[in-house]
C-alpha positions as CSV (number, residue, x, y, z in Angstrom):
1,X,5.6,-7.5,14.3
2,X,7.9,-6.1,16.9
3,X,11.7,-6.1,17.0
4,X,11.7,-9.3,19.1
5,X,9.3,-11.0,16.7
6,X,11.6,-10.0,13.9
7,X,14.7,-11.2,15.5
8,X,13.3,-14.5,16.7
9,X,11.2,-15.3,13.6
10,X,7.7,-14.9,15.0
11,X,5.7,-13.5,12.1
12,X,2.6,-14.3,10.2
13,X,3.8,-14.3,6.7
14,X,2.9,-12.9,3.7
15,X,3.1,-12.4,0.2
16,X,0.5,-14.9,-0.7
17,X,-3.1,-15.8,-0.2
18,X,-3.2,-19.5,-1.1
19,X,-0.8,-19.8,-4.0
20,X,-1.4,-16.3,-5.4
21,X,1.2,-13.6,-5.4
22,X,0.9,-10.1,-6.9
23,X,3.1,-9.3,-9.8
24,X,5.0,-6.0,-9.1
25,X,3.6,-3.1,-11.1
26,X,3.3,0.7,-11.4
27,X,-0.1,2.2,-12.2
28,X,0.0,5.8,-13.6
29,X,-3.1,7.8,-12.8
30,X,-4.2,11.1,-14.4
31,X,-7.3,11.6,-12.3
32,X,-8.3,10.9,-8.7
33,X,-11.2,11.4,-6.4
34,X,-11.1,11.7,-2.6
35,X,-13.9,10.3,-0.5
36,X,-14.6,11.2,3.1
37,X,-17.1,9.0,4.9
38,X,-18.0,7.6,1.5
39,X,-18.9,11.0,0.1
40,X,-16.9,12.5,-2.8
41,X,-15.2,15.7,-1.8
42,X,-13.0,18.3,-3.6
43,X,-14.2,17.2,-7.1
44,X,-12.2,15.1,-9.5
45,X,-8.6,16.1,-9.5
46,X,-6.8,16.0,-12.9
47,X,-3.2,15.4,-12.0
48,X,-0.5,12.8,-12.4
49,X,0.2,10.2,-9.7
50,X,1.7,6.8,-9.7
51,X,1.1,3.9,-7.3
52,X,3.6,1.0,-7.3
53,X,3.4,-2.3,-5.6
54,X,6.5,-4.3,-5.3
55,X,7.4,-7.5,-3.4
56,X,9.3,-6.9,-0.2
57,X,12.5,-8.7,-1.3
58,X,15.0,-7.1,1.0
59,X,13.1,-4.8,3.3
60,X,12.6,-1.0,2.9
61,X,14.7,1.9,4.1
62,X,13.3,3.2,7.4
63,X,11.7,0.0,8.6
64,X,12.9,-3.3,10.1
65,X,11.1,-5.9,7.9
66,X,11.5,-9.5,7.4
67,X,12.7,-10.1,3.8
68,X,10.0,-11.5,1.7
69,X,7.2,-10.5,4.1
70,X,4.5,-8.7,2.1
71,X,4.7,-5.8,-0.3
72,X,5.9,-2.2,-0.4
73,X,3.4,0.3,-1.6
74,X,4.6,3.7,-2.9
75,X,2.7,6.7,-4.2
76,X,4.4,9.5,-6.2
77,X,3.2,12.9,-7.2
78,X,4.4,13.0,-10.8
79,X,3.4,16.7,-11.2
80,X,6.1,17.6,-8.6
81,X,8.3,14.5,-9.0
82,X,8.3,13.7,-5.3
83,X,6.7,11.1,-3.0
84,X,3.0,11.5,-2.2
85,X,3.4,9.4,0.9
86,X,6.1,7.4,2.7
87,X,6.5,3.8,1.5
88,X,3.9,1.6,3.3
89,X,4.6,-2.1,4.0
90,X,1.4,-4.1,3.4
91,X,0.3,-7.7,3.2
92,X,-2.1,-9.4,0.9
93,X,-5.4,-9.7,2.7
94,X,-7.7,-11.1,0.0
95,X,-7.6,-12.0,-3.7
96,X,-10.2,-12.5,-6.4
97,X,-9.9,-12.2,-10.2
98,X,-11.6,-8.7,-9.9
99,X,-9.5,-7.3,-7.1
100,X,-6.7,-7.7,-4.6
101,X,-6.8,-6.1,-1.1
102,X,-3.7,-5.2,0.9
103,X,-3.4,-3.8,4.4
104,X,-0.6,-2.4,6.5
105,X,0.6,-4.1,9.7
106,X,2.6,-3.3,12.8
107,X,6.3,-2.6,11.9
108,X,9.4,-1.3,13.6
109,X,10.0,2.1,12.0
110,X,12.9,4.5,12.3
111,X,11.9,7.6,14.3
112,X,13.9,10.5,15.8
113,X,13.8,8.4,19.0
114,X,15.2,5.2,17.5
115,X,13.1,2.3,16.1
116,X,9.6,2.1,17.5
117,X,6.6,-0.1,16.7
118,X,4.2,1.7,14.4
119,X,0.8,0.4,13.5
120,X,0.4,0.7,9.7
121,X,-3.0,-1.2,9.6
122,X,-4.8,2.2,9.2
123,X,-3.6,2.0,5.5
124,X,-4.9,-0.3,2.8
125,X,-4.9,-0.6,-0.9
126,X,-7.5,-2.1,-3.2
127,X,-6.3,-3.0,-6.8
128,X,-9.1,-3.5,-9.3
129,X,-8.7,-5.5,-12.5
130,X,-10.5,-5.4,-15.8
131,X,-9.5,-8.2,-18.2
132,X,-6.5,-9.1,-16.0
133,X,-5.1,-5.5,-16.1
134,X,-5.1,-2.9,-13.3
135,X,-8.0,-0.6,-14.1
136,X,-8.0,1.6,-10.9
137,X,-6.6,1.6,-7.4
138,X,-8.1,2.9,-4.1
139,X,-5.9,4.0,-1.2
140,X,-7.6,3.6,2.1
141,X,-6.9,5.5,5.3
142,X,-9.2,3.6,7.6
143,X,-8.7,5.6,10.7
144,X,-10.0,8.8,8.9
145,X,-12.6,7.0,6.8
146,X,-10.8,8.5,3.7
147,X,-10.4,6.8,0.4
148,X,-8.6,8.1,-2.7
149,X,-9.5,6.4,-5.9
150,X,-6.9,6.6,-8.6
151,X,-7.9,6.2,-12.3
152,X,-6.4,6.5,-15.7
153,X,-9.1,8.2,-17.9
């Protein structure tokens, strides 16, 4: 969504697939595995991370977002108490009782040169559920064919 789309209300919404909406949460992970081209690399990493998914209620610093459009995904390195990546606006792409899939979209982001359109669709997140609770999360970087699977072992 470009600035003109934002200003004039041309957007494909959403927080929901059908009538479903993700309840905001934070998942604490103590182990993750990186995959490149589907192959595990670097071994299992035993370190603390957190992934949070919150509804976009009032936008996100650094972006021009329509209030209520999608979710904000954050990753924190808890070992160093700092962000693992910048917040990523994402929309719900699909839902089932076993998993939810989110994907980034084109946003207007603050840059040193002013606000510019940035395509965040290279980022995605899959949230896996076991008995209705988050059991693991996979962060996708589609443009690099890299996935990072976060677990709590």
